[in-house]
BAKOLVEX-577126 format. One record per residue (C-alpha): residue in one letter; y, x, z. Coordinates in steps of 0.05 Angstrom, whole numbers, plus 32768, in hexadecimal, padded with zeros to 4 digits. Last residue first. Example, Ala and Ser with C-alpha at 12.3 -4.5 7.8 and 13.67 -1.06 7.14 Angstrom:
2
S7FEB8111808F;A7FA680F6809C;
//
This chain:
953
X80C17DEE80DF;X80E57DD680A1;X80B77D9E808B;X809B7DC1804E;X80907E05806F;X80627DE480A2;X80367DC3806D;X7FF77DEC8079;X7FF57DD080C0;X7FD37DFF80F3;X80067DF7812C;X80157DAF8118;X80097D8D815B;X801C7DCD817F;X80647DC58165;X806D7D868190;X80A47D598175;X80757D41813F;X80927D4280F8;X80AC7D0280D8;X80957CCF80A4;X80CD7C9D80A3;X80DF7C5280A7;X80A47C3E80D4;X807C7C0380B7;X803C7C1D8097;X802C7C5780C7;X804D7C348102;X80227BF680FA;X7FE67C2480F6;X7FFA7C458137;X80017C02815A;X7FBC7BEE8140;X7F9F7C2E815C;X7FBE7C2081A0;X7F9E7BDB81A2;X7F5B7BF6818C;X7F5B7C2C81C1;X7F6B7BF881F6;X7F317BCC81DC;X7F017C0981E1;X7F177C238225;X7EF87BEC824F;X7EB57BF2822A;X7EB77C3E8236;X7EC37C348281;X7E887C038284;X7E557C348268;X7E707C76824D;X7EB07CA0824B;X7E9F7CCC8286;X7ECF7CC982C1;X7EE67D0982E2;X7F2D7D0682C6;X7F237CE38284;X7EE37CFE8267;X7EC07D008223;X7E757D0A8229;X7E4C7D43820A;X7E437D768241;X7E797DA7825A;X7E537DE88266;X7E1B7DE88232;X7E477DC18201;X7E817DF48201;X7E7C7E1781BD;X7E4F7DE2819D;X7E7F7DA881A9;X7E4B7D7081A4;X7E757D3181AF;X7E547CEF81C4;X7E717CAA81B6;X7E4B7C6E81D4;X7E3C7C2C81B0;X7E427BF381E2;X7E417BBE81AB;X7E1B7BB78169;X7E297B928128;X7E147BCE80FF;X7E557BD580D7;X7E857BBC810C;X7E657BE68143;X7E617C218114;X7EAB7C1C8102;X7EBF7C18814B;X7E937C53815F;X7EAB7C7C8123;X7EF37C6D8138;X7EE07C818180;X7EC57CC38164;X7F037CD0813B;X7F347CC18174;X7F0A7CEB81A4;X7F077D278175;X7F527D238168;X7F657D2781B1;X7FB17D1F81B4;X7FCB7D3481F8;X800B7D5B81E9;X80377D2181D6;X80677D15819C;X80337CF38170;X801D7CC881AC;X7FDB7CA88197;X7FAC7CCA81C9;X7FE37CC381FE;X7FDB7C7681FB;X7F8F7C7E820A;X7F927CA98248;X7F8F7CF2825B;X7F567D0C8231;X7F1E7D3E823D;X7EE57D4F820D;X7F0C7D8681E9;X7F087DA281A2;X7F057DED8198;X7EE27DEB8155;X7E987DE58143;X7E947D99814E;X7E577D6C8145;X7E607D21814D;X7E287CF6816A;X7E317CAA816E;X7E027C8E81A3;X7DDC7C4C81A5;X7DC37C3B81EB;X7D7C7C1B81F2;X7D617C55821A;X7D757C8581E3;X7D8C7C71819E;X7DAB7CA58171;X7DE17CA38139;X7DF27CE48116;X7E297D0880F1;X7E507CC780E4;X7E727CC880A0;X7EB37CA280A0;X7ED87C658086;X7F157C3D809A;X7F2D7C008074;X7F727BE4807F;X7F8D7BA3809A;X7FCD7B7A809A;X7FE47B4280C7;X802B7B2880C1;X806B7B3680E8;X807D7B7480BE;X80377B9180C8;X80097B7D8101;X7FC47BA08102;X7F7E7B9180E7;X7F497BC780E4;X7F127BC380B1;X7ED17BEA80B3;X7EAB7C1D808A;X7E6F7C49809C;X7E517C848076;X7E137C9F8098;X7E0B7CEA80A0;X7DC97CDF80C5;X7DAF7C9B80DD;X7D867C778111;X7D6A7CB48136;X7D3C7CA48170;X7D3B7CC381B5;X7D0B7CE881E3;X7D2B7D1781EF;X7D727D248208;X7D647D698225;X7D427D7D81E3;X7D827D6681BF;X7DAD7D9581E9;X7D7F7DD081D7;X7D827DB9818E;X7DCE7DBA818F;X7DD27E0081AE;X7D9D7E1B817E;X7DC27DFF8142;X7E027E22815A;X7DDF7E668160;X7DC27E5E8119;X7E067E4A80FF;X7E237E8A811C;X7DEB7EB480FE;X7DF47E9580B9;X7E3F7EA380BE;X7E337EEC80D0;X7E057EF38094;X7E3C7ED78068;X7E6D7F098085;X7E467F44806B;X7E177F2F8033;X7DE67EF88024;X7DBC7EFE7FE5;X7DB87EBA7FC4;X7D837E907FA3;X7DA47E4C7F99;X7D7A7E127FB2;X7DB27DEF7FD9;X7DE37DF17F9E;X7E2B7DDC7FAA;X7E3B7E277FB0;X7E5A7E2E7FF5;X7E447DED8017;X7E007DE57FF6;X7DF07E2F7FF9;X7E007E308043;X7DD57DF2804F;X7D997E12802C;X7DA37E538052;X7DA87E2D8094;X7D697E048083;X7D427E458076;X7D577E6180BA;X7D497E1E80DE;X7D017E1380C5;X7CE37E338104;X7D087DFF812E;X7CDB7DC68114;X7CA67DCE814A;X7CDB7DD28180;X7CFB7D90816A;X7CB87D6B8165;X7CA17D8781A8;X7CE27D7181CA;X7CD77D2A81B1;X7CF77D00817B;X7CDB7CBB8172;X7CC27CB2812C;X7CDD7CA580E6;X7D1E7CCD80ED;X7CFA7D0F80F2;X7CFB7D2080A7;X7D477D2480A1;X7D527D4280E7;X7D577D8B80D3;X7D787D7E808E;X7DB17D5680AF;X7DB87D8A80E6;X7DBD7DC280B2;X7DF17D9A808A;X7E1D7D9080C7;X7E187DDA80D8;X7E2B7DEF8091;X7E687DC08092;X7E7E7DDC80D6;X7E797E2480BC;X7EA27E0C8080;X7EDA7DF580AF;X7EDE7E3B80CC;X7EE77E5B8087;X7EAE7E838068;X7EC37EC88050;X7EAF7EDA8009;X7EE97EB07FF1;X7EFA7E8C7FB1;X7F397E667FBD;X7F4E7E1E7FB7;X7F987E0E7FBB;X7FAB7DE67FF9;X7FB87D9E7FE7;X7FF87D777FDB;X7FE27D2E7FD1;X80297D127FDA;X80097CD77FFE;X7FCB7CF18022;X7FDC7D3A8031;X80287D3E8030;X80327CFA8051;X7FFB7D058085;X801B7D488098;X805D7D2280A4;X803B7CF780DA;X80267D338105;X7FEE7D2A8137;X7FE67CDE812D;X7FE97CE380E1;X7FB57D1C80E1;X7F8A7CF2810F;X7F8D7CB980DE;X7F7B7CE580A3;X7F417D0380CB;X7F277CBC80DB;X7F257CAD8090;X7F527C79806F;X7F347C4A803A;X7F4E7C407FF3;X7F517C007FCB;X7F5A7BDC800D;X7F987BB97FF5;X7FBC7BD58032;X7FA37C1C8020;X7FBC7C157FD8;X7FFD7BF97FF5;X800B7C3B8017;X80097C5E7FD3;X80377C2A7FB4;X80697C2E7FED;X806A7C7A7FEA;X80767C7B7F9E;X80AB7C437FA1;X80D57C667FD5;X81067C307FEB;X80EE7C338031;X80BF7C6D8040;X80F17CA38052;X80D47CE8805B;X80F77D0A8095;X81047D558097;X812C7D6C80D3;X815D7DA180C3;X815A7DE480E5;X81927E1180D0;X81757E4580A0;X81737E8780C3;X81A87EBA80B6;X81997F0380BD;X81DA7F2780BE;X81C97F6D80A9;X81EC7F9F80D4;X82077FD980AB;X8223800C80DA;X825A803A80C4;X826B807E80E1;X82A480AB80C9;X82A180F780CB;X82D8812780B4;X82B6816B80AD;X82BF819D80E6;X827C81BB80D5;X825B81C78118;X824D8186813E;X824A81568103;X8226818680D5;X81F08192810A;X81E781478116;X81DF813A80CC;X81AD817380C5;X818581548100;X8177811A80D1;X818A80D580EB;X815680B58118;X813080748109;X80EF809D810A;X80D9808980C4;X80998076809F;X8072804F80D3;X80B0802B80EC;X80EF803A8114;X812E801780FA;X816C804280F5;X8164805080AA;X819480858091;X81CE808A8060;X81F780CA8059;X823680C8802F;X825E8105801A;X82A181037FF6;X82C081467FE7;X8282816C7FD0;X828181B87FC6;X825E81CB8008;X823881888009;X81FF81997FD9;X81F681E07FF3;X81F581C6803A;X81BF81928028;X819381C28002;X819B81F88037;X818981C98070;X814A81B3804B;X813481FB803D;X814282118085;X811C81D680A3;X80E281E08073;X80DE822A8085;X80DC821580CF;X809981F380C0;X8076823380AA;X807182578067;X804482958067;X805D82D58089;X801882F08098;X801C82ED80E4;X804382AB80E0;X800E828A80B5;X7FD982A280E6;X7FFB827D8120;X8007823F80F5;X7FBE823780E3;X7FA58246809C;X7F7A820C8086;X7FB781EA8069;X7FD281A38062;X801C81978059;X805781B6807D;X8064817A80A9;X80A2815A80C7;X80CB815A8088;X81148170808E;X812A813F8076;X80F781078079;X80E3811280C2;X812B810780D8;X814B80D580AA;X817D80DD8071;X815A80A88047;X819380A18015;X81C380DB8007;X820380CA7FE2;X822B81047FC7;X826F81007FA6;X828F813D7F87;X824D81547F6A;X822B81977F64;X81EA81AE7F45;X81C581EF7F55;X818C81CA7F79;X8196817E7F75;X815081737F5A;X813181857F9D;X8158814E7FC0;X813E81177F92;X816B80FB7F5C;X819980C37F46;X81D580D97F1C;X821080AB7F12;X823080B57ECE;X822A80F07E9F;X820381317E9D;X81BA811F7E9C;X81C980E47E6E;X819880AC7E7B;X815180947E6C;X8120808F7EA5;X80F280CA7EB1;X80AA80B27EB4;X808280C27EF2;X803780D07EF4;X801580E17F36;X7FF0809F7F3D;X7FD180AA7EF9;X7FB280EC7F0F;X7F9680CF7F50;X7F7680947F2D;X7F5880C27EF8;X7F3B80EF7F2F;X7F1D80B37F54;X7EFD80997F13;X7EDF80DE7F09;X7EC380DA7F4F;X7EA680947F43;X7E8480AE7F03;X7E5E80E67F27;X7E69812B7F0A;X7E36814E7EDD;X7E5B81437E9B;X7E9D81517EBF;X7EAD81997EB1;X7EA1819C7E66;X7EE3817C7E55;X7F0781657E94;X7F4581897E7C;X7F44816B7E36;X7F3781247E4E;X7F6A812F7E86;X7F9F81417E52;X7F8C81037E29;X7F9280D97E68;X7FD680F77E78;X7FF080EA7E32;X7FD680A27E35;X7FF980967E78;X803A80B57E5D;X8039808C7E1D;X802A804C7E44;X8062805B7E76;X809380677E3D;X807F80257E1B;X808480017E5E;X80CB801C7E68;X80DE80037E22;X80BF7FBD7E2A;X80857FAA7DFB;X80867F607DE7;X80867F6A7D9C;X80447F437D97;X80287F7B7D6C;X80427FAF7D9E;X80257F897DDA;X7FE17F847DB8;X7FE07FCD7DA4;X7FF37FE27DEB;X7FBC7FB77E0A;X7F857FD27DDC;X7F9E801A7DE4;X7F9F80137E30;X7F577FF87E30;X7F3F802D7DFE;X7F6080657E27;X7F3B804B7E64;X7EFA80507E3D;X7F0980987E28;X7F1D80AE7E6F;X7EE080937E92;X7EB180A27E58;X7EA380EB7E69;X7E8580D37EAB;X7E4C80AE7E89;X7E3980647E80;X7E7D80447E8D;X7E737FF97E84;X7E9F7FD37E52;X7EC57FA37E80;X7F0A7FAE7E63;X7EF77FB37E1A;X7ECB7F757E1B;X7EFC7F4F7E47;X7F367F637E18;X7F177F3A7DE1;X7ED07F207DF0;X7EBF7EF17E2A;X7E757F067E27;X7E857F477E4C;X7E9A7F207E8A;X7E577EFC7E8D;X7E327F3D7E87;X7E577F597EC4;X7E407F217EF1;X7E787F037F1B;X7E7D7F0E7F66;X7E9A7EDD7F99;X7E837EA17F72;X7EA27E607F8A;X7E867E3C7F4D;X7EC27E0D7F4A;X7EF27E477F56;X7ED37E6F7F1D;X7EDA7E367EEB;X7F217E277F02;X7F357E707EFC;X7F197E767EB5;X7F3B7E367E9D;X7F7D7E457EC0;X7F807E8B7EA0;X7F707E6E7E5B;X7FA77E3A7E60;X7FD97E6D7E79;X7FCA7E987E3C;X7FA67EDB7E48;X7FCE7F1A7E38;X7FAA7F477E6A;X7FED7F6B7E73;X800B7F397EA4;X7FCC7F3C7ED0;X7FB37EF57EE0;X7F6E7EFE7EC1;X7F687F457EDC;X7F7C7F337F23;X7F4D7EF77F21;X7F147F257F0A;X7F267F567F42;X7F267F217F79;X7EE77F007F5C;X7EC27F427F68;X7EA17F637F2C;X7E567F687F25;X7E257F9B7F09;X7E1C7FB27F52;X7E387FF87F5C;X7E4B800C7F16;X7E6C7FC87F09;X7E937FCD7F4A;X7EAB80147F39;X7EBF7FFB7EF4;X7EE87FC37F14;X7F0D7FF87F3F;X7F1E80227F01;X7F337FE67ED7;X7F5F7FCB7F10;X7F7F80107F16;X7F8D80117ECB;X7FAB7FCB7ECE;X7FD77FDA7F0A;X7FEB801D7EEB;X80047FF67EAF;X80257FC27EDD;X80527FF97EF8;X805D80157F3E;X8028804C7F36;X804A80637EF5;X8081807D7F22;X80C7807B7F02;X80E480C07EF9;X811080E77F27;X814880F77EF7;X816980B37EF6;X81A980B27ECD;X81D880777ED5;X821480697EA9;X823180257EBD;X82457FF87E84;X828A7FDA7E8B;X82957F8E7E8E;X82AE7F8E7ED6;X826F7FB67EEA;X82327FC27EC0;X81EA7FD67ECB;X81EF7FC97F16;X81D77FFB7F4B;X81AB7FD37F7C;X81687FC97F59;X816880127F44;X817580287F8C;X813F7FF87FA8;X810D80177F75;X811F805F7F84;X811D80597FD0;X80D680747FD5;X80F480B87FC5;X810E80C1800C;X814380F88006;X815C80CD7FCC;X819C80EF7FB5;X81CF80C27F94;X81FE80F07F6D;X824580E87F56;X826D81187F2A;X824A81087EE9;X826981367EB6;X829E81147E8A;X82B280E67EC3;X82B0809B7EBD;X82D580727EF0;X82C880287EFF;X8281802A7F1A;X8292806A7F3F;X82C680467F6A;X829280137F81;X825F80497F92;X825F80447FDE;X82607FF77FE3;X822E7FEF7FAB;X820280247FCB;X81FB7FFE800D;X81BF7FD77FF3;X819880187FEA;X819180228035;X81787FDA803C;X81367FF2801D;X81228015805E;X813F7FE88093;X817C7FE680C0;X81B3801280A5;X81DD804880C6;X820F80618093;X823080A4809E;X827080B28077;X828580FB806F;X82C881138057;X82C9815C8042;X830981838039;X830281C9801E;X830B820C8043;X82D1820E8076;X829581F6804E;X82B482168010;X82AE825B802E;X82D3828C8002;X82AB82B47FCF;X829E82FD7FD7;X825383017FCA;X825282DA7F88;X8228830E7F61;X81F7830E7F9C;X81D283507FA1;X8189834C7FB7;X8182837C7FF2;X813F83618008;X8154835E8051;X819E834D804D;X81A48326800C;X816183038005;X815382FC8050;X819A82E2805D;X819082B18022;X8150829A8042;X816D82898087;X81B1826F806E;X81A28225807B;X8185823980BF;X81CB824680DB;X81C3826F811A;X81C982B180F3;X8211829D80DE;X822682C680A1;X8202829C806E;X820F8258808D;X825B82558089;X825C82918059;X824582618022;X820D826F7FF1;X81F9825D7FAA;X81D6829E7F99;X81E282BA7F54;X81B382F57F4B;X81B583257F10;X8178834A7EF6;X816683857EC9;X818383BD7EF2;X813E83DD7EFB;X814983D77F46;X815D838E7F3C;X811E837F7F15;X80F383A07F4A;X811683797F82;X810E83367F5D;X80C483457F51;X80B883567F9B;X80DF83197FB5;X80BC82EB7F84;X807883057F9B;X808C82FE7FE5;X80A082B57FD9;X80EA82A87FD4;X811382737FF8;X8158826C7FD8;X816382747F8D;X81A2825A7F6B;X81A182817F2A;X817582BC7F17;X819182DF7ED9;X8164830E7EB2;X8195833B7E8F;X81A9834B7E48;X8195837F7E14;X815083877E33;X8143833B7E31;X8108833B7E02;X80EC83767E28;X80DB83467E60;X80A083297E39;X807F836D7E30;X807A83777E7C;X808983C07E8D;X80C183AE7EBD;X809383837EE7;X806B83BF7EFC;X802B839E7F13;X802083817F59;X8059834F7F55;X804583377F10;X7FFD832E7F23;X800F830A7F64;X803E82D87F43;X800B82C97F0C;X7FD782C37F43;X8000828D7F66;X800682667F24;X7FBA82687F1C;X7F9782947EE8;X7F7382867EA7;X7F5482B37E72;X7F0E82957E7A;X7EF682D47EA0;X7F3782CE7EC7;X7F23828A7EE2;X7EDF82A47EFA;X7EFF82E27F1A;X7F3482B87F3E;X7EFF828A7F5C;X7ED082C37F6D;X7F0682E77F94;X7F1E82AB7FBC;X7ED8828F7FC9;X7EC082D27FE2;X7EFD82D88010;X7EF582908026;X7EAD828C803C;X7EBD82A98080;X7EF082708089;X7EBC823C8078;X7E8D825980AC;X7EC6825980DE;X7ED5821080CF;X7E8D81FC80D5;X7E8582218117;X7EC582048132;X7EB281BD811F;X7E6E81C48141;X7E8C81E08180;X7EC181AA8186;X7ED481C881C9;X7EB2820881DF;X7EF3822881F5;X7EF4825A81BC;X7F1E823C8184;X7F5E822C81AB;X7F59827181C9;X7F57828C8182;X7F9A826F816D;X7FBE828681AB;X7FA382CD81A2;X7FBB82CE815B;X800282B8816C;X800582EA81A6;X7FF383228177;X802E830E814B;X805C83108188;X8041835381A0;X8051836F815B;X8015837A812E;X800383C08113;X7FC483C2813E;X7FAC83858118;X7F6D83A080FB;X7F4F83C18138;X7F698391816D;X7F5783538144;X7F13836F8135;X7F0A837B817F;X7F1F8334818D;X7EE583198164;X7EF782D4814B;X7F2482EC8113;X7EEE82EC80DC;X7F19830280A3;X7F3C82CC807B;X7F7F82EE807E;X7F6483348074;X7F3B83238037;X7F7482F8801B;X7FA68332801E;X7FE8830B801B;X801483137FDE;X803F82D77FF1;X803382B77FAC;X7FEA82C67FB2;X7FDE82AE7FFA;X800882707FEB;X7FDF825F7FAD;X7F9E826B7FD2;X7FB5823C800A;X7FC682057FD7;X7F83820F7FB5;X7F5F82097FF8;X7F8681CA800C;X7F7981A67FCA;X7F3181BE7FCB;X7F24819F800F;X7F3D815B7FF6;X7F0F81607FB8;X7ED2817C7FDC;X7EB881397FF4;X7EBE81197FAF;X7EA381567F8C;X7E6481557FB6;X7E54818E7FE7;X7E1781BB7FE3;X7DE681C0801D;X7DE28204803D;X7DB4823F802C;X7DEF82708033;X7DE782827FE9;X7DE482377FDA;X7E26822D7FFF;X7E4582667FD7;X7E2F82467F95;X7E4C82047FAE;X7E9082247FB9;X7E8C82457F75;X7E8282037F51;X7EB781E07F7A;X7EEB82167F6D;X7EE082147F22;X7EE481C87F20;X7F2481C87F4A;X7F4782007F24;X7F3981E07EE1;X7F52819E7EFF;X7F9281BC7F1B;X7FA981DE7EDA;X7F9882267ECB;X7FD482517EB4;X7FC482797E75;X7FBF82C57E7C;X7FEC82FA7E5D;X802082F57E94;X806C82F57E88;X806D82B07E69;X804D82927EA8;X808082B87ED2;X80BB829B7EAB;X809E82557EA8;X809382557EF4;X80DA826F7F01;X80F782387ED5;X810F82537E93;X814E82537E68;X815982847E2E;X81A382947E1F;X81C582687DEB;X81E082837DA9;X822782697DA1;X824C82317D7D;X829482297D95;X82B982137DD5;X82A1824F7DFE;X82B682307E40;X829D81E87E34;X825E82027E12;X824D822F7E4E;X825981F57E7E;X822C81C67E56;X81F681FB7E51;X81F982047E9D;X81F281B97EA8;X81B781B27E79;X819481EF7E99;X819E81D37EE0;X8166819E7ED8;X812A81CA7ECC;X811981E57F11;X811F82267F39;X814C82447F05;X814882807ED6;X817982967EA1;X815E82C87E70;X819582F17E4E;X8198830C7E07;X81BF82CE7DEE;X81F682E07E1F;X8209831D7DF4;X824482F57DD8;X826A82FB7E19;X823D831E7E4C;X826383287E8D;X829E82F77E84;X826F82C57E64;X823E82CC7E9E;X827782C57ED2;X829382867EB3;X824D82667EAD;X823C82787EF6;X827E825A7F0E;X826E821B7EE6;X8228821B7F04;X8245821B7F4B;X827181DF7F3D;X82BC81EC7F41;X82DD81C37F78;X830481897F5B;X834E81857F6A;
//
């Protein structure tokens, strides 16, 4: 049999007590949700039309009882900031900007609110506590324990550590009483008060004389399901009880109420035993002890994985439909909303599943917030430099709500990629018309931030409506965002004309982030999904709690405050233990009437969770006598079985045709293509036959290969005019002064295809220029050692043919390359190749150079020997010597290739050349004749390959 829900018991008791006079009662809850449930229970019992009692949340009730209007956060913030700066001016100190004050203000306002709702004397609290004599004089009523708290606090502040911080903090503290009083006076002068002040005013006046309460004279003011009370609430409740105007329905269970060691009953014991509030339901049996509770605990690996277990837990609920939803999924960790919605199906075995989500879908996770946020950040860029970063323009162009056709997107992106512009001029964007014109309209004054953003959202909304492509949830999010912006517009009003635009943008961003839109659903039927706070007063037969981790429930921090823990305890303000007691109560209250309880927690430790189950779970297990079962969800992570990818050449017409183009010499092979084939044959297929290239990106950061390109260009510019004469040390040193301008010219050529572009270098670009400068110095120092010499050519293109056996006949291909530099010194012609990477000069032997499954491939040597071969063919010379300028190691290792200790020059080089050619021919035969393109057996040979995912490694 189902245990009666708490609110059904309340409904039965109210009808028994008041009958048709119920309409004269005010029923007050902590939150809005229970009203619908209580109305349903009243209707079910009365079974005919009746006049409903009035329903309020406690905040609404107190706000109605005061004659002032409640100030919203922004009115409070702007008022506080103005007064704070006035006080700083009085103290002859520098004023503080809104932006810096904002995080401070949030803490100060929160502290003020607590001080008011707990009826603390602000003067006393903020008094200068440093002087022990003042402590002794003013705190003579303190217990030794309270005195101890204060003494502890002040020792931590008087050891001379962080002197400057202490002084600033104490100065700020001294400012507080004035700030507190002036703040409240200024608001009152405009007929406004804060929520905390509303509580204080009502508690300090005679509540029974309030005009508003006279409405309920014929009935009672009924407080349902309260737990932790602030001092103001406690005082008001007591006054109302003494005047016999109030009734209290506490949802309590003797199990934790009568046991002083049970923290779940901490506040109820205070309310009933200390304050003497009378619980209508005082003599009820303990449901924790008398009813059967079966508890399943699921230990899950991973945050989102917790939601994936829901289909297993809720399978029975998908098939049954109760009149009032008897199953709840409680998200202790609210970030699990999206995984939960993705998991619970919309229908099951042909039946629709009723799902009601009370938590609200965060605007921050929607594409609408994405667009608004992009607009706000783009506006900040425009304000700063009249330019917008490529990253943000690309995000706008590709944003689903920008409404650009694929053709238009591609056109814009291609144009920007080709120009490689990191920042785009604002004027250029405005010229694009349509949404561009609305989106990039520059904010000229702070009042326009909200109005211009409204124009953007309005434009997009109108276009989506006209195109009939507006989704229901998007429509609701649009409406909510526009409502919030209109509210901000009204609130900001006269306050923001003197603010800085970036700060207003920051406020708008913060406000939009906080919006949540309730998802459609029946609050009474089907499976309910809610946060823990929303479960207050409600009961369900089946409870599933996700995110039941220590640190999440109870929370491990009380929130920011300038009032230290020791002082909080002296004045009875909330401390960390309060959170423990509140969390425990909410869980115990939820499970005391439930039969089937399921706790799910994440056992993995990461930045957001400890990997430990909540201490409340451990407590229940040891003390409650409930029936506990443990389940562990181990996710089987299956890796794809490795399958070797081979690309078959025979019978593949496309591959054969492409290879034939090389054999027909219509296309030449570059040395880098050959070394790619040698290192990892399958890479050659993807790159040169399938023509799969890495997508081009606009980047402010220069890639490593681009540093090499800039260096090559600088060296070409440097020696261009020196080729006519013999190069001496004097000539080189004389020309060095041109290096900085040559580097800029080379950089502009490589990055922007325009050597004469006027460009302001920033950040990483300056670093690159400095690196290239250092590299040029190393090369020129080496060249000075080699002087005198003559330069024959710079960046010269050479071509040569190489013959090799293919299917029993002779075939040949053309190779080509650009030789960085050719020198002559002492009658020896030298090929110079510059390298900025971590190439090596050493090699084992020639066969190993060509072994695709070996570890001794030296790409630089293969390339330089290919250049040497090609140059000898082209220029009709012999004894040409390869030199490698590896700028990172040149000073230490020199410029000659080495096998063992032997330099690759003179006679040894001439011996090696025919062997190299023979091995190269074998490799070319393999390239055109082998049946497959395969991957190298040595992973290091394709460590940096962009094609790794394609060949299954």
